N, C-alpha and C positions, 0 to 999 in steps of 0.2 A: 553438622547434620549431613548425612549422605543420602543420595537418591537411591531408593531401593530398587527402582526399575532400571536405572543406569548407574551402577556403582562406579564411583570415581568421578562422576560428572560434578563439576564445581559450580556451574551456572545452571539454574533451573528454569529461568524465564527471561525473555527479552522484553522490555517495556520501553516503547518509544513515547516520550513525554513531549507534547506539543502545546504551546501557548496559543490560544485562539481568542482574538479580540472579540469576535462575534461567536461566543460560546454556544448559544442555542442553535445557530445555523450550522456550526461545525458538528455538533452532536447529531442534529437531524440528518446531515449528509452522511456521515460515517455509520451511524447506527441504522437509520431508516432507509437510506438510498442504497448504500453498499451492503447493508444487512449484517453489520458486526454486532452480535448480541451484547447487551449491557451486562457486564459481570458484577460491577460494584459502582456505587456513586456516593460521594461524600460532600458535605458542606461544612465550612468553617467560619471563623470570625471574619468580619469585614467583607462578607460576600464571597469568600473563597469557595470555589466549586470545582469538582473533578468528576469525570465519568470515565470508568475503565471499561474499554470494549474488548471483547475476545476476538482476536484476529486469527485464531487457529494456530498452526505451527509457525514459529518464527525462525528466521535465519538472519545472519548478518553477512551481507555480501560486500566484500572489500575488493575494490577494483582500482587498478592503477589508472593514470590519466588517459593512456592510450585506449584502454578497454572502455572507459566512460565515454570517450569520443566515438568509439566504434558503435556502442549501443545507441547513442544519440543518432548517429548516421543511419543505422538500420531502422530504428523506430520512428524517427522524425525527419531525417534527411539533412539535418544541420545541428550544430552544437546548441543545446538549450538547457540542459539539466544543471541545476545548482549542485553544490557539493553533496547534498543529501537529497535522495529521491526515495519515495516509499512505493513498493510494488505489492499489489494484491493479486493472488491467483483467484480467478473467478471461473464459473462454469460456462459462461457464454460471454466472450469479450464484446461482441457486437451489441447484444442486448444491454449488458451492464454499462457500456460506454454511453449508449443512447439515454439510459435512465440517469446517469450521472450528469450528462449535459443538460437534460431536461430539468434537473434539480439545481442547476446553476454552475456546474463545473465548466471550465472553458477547455474545449478540445484543442490540444496542441497538434496532435496527429491522430488520424483514425486508426482503427484496428489494422495492423500490418503483419503479414506473415514474416517470421524471422528465420534466419538460417538454422537456428536451434529448435525449429519446429514448435513455435508457439505463436499465438496471435496476440499482439501487444498494441495497446493504445496509450497515448500520453495525454494527461490532463493537468490543468492548473485547478486545484481543488481548494475547498475552504481551509482555513487556518494557515494559508500561505504555503501549502505543500504541493509540490509537483509529484504526481503519482503515475504509475504505470498499472494498467489493468491487463493481466495476461492470462491466457487460456492455453494450457498444454494441449497440443494437437495430437501428440503421440505420447502415451504414457512411457515412463522410463523403462518399465518391464518389457515394452514392445520393441524397444530399440536394440 
């Protein structure tokens, strides 16, 4: 099957699957606090449950160890990120960070202006994920 919009594209969607011990809290945080719309939900035998949330456009960012350390230094001031970190582009990094913290996320670093013209905060969030909330300060078209 080919993608009629992007002929030749072999991957149509990126799905990050995360196991959450406290399923209800994780769903409430990502769906209700961050505002990721529920796309699908399924239940299976033995209490199996999954909710698929729409996070908009997805990208896979692959960084070498030096880049990972540099991002940590810019956003947090010290190395803190695990091997995998999830980043969400938001409309207002300050407001969304405050909402996330009020909902139980732990702030690792407050919204910080980066050299690449974004405002980034770092949080320890439900389901054991370290996340970055980032707001693009200058649209790519403006650069």
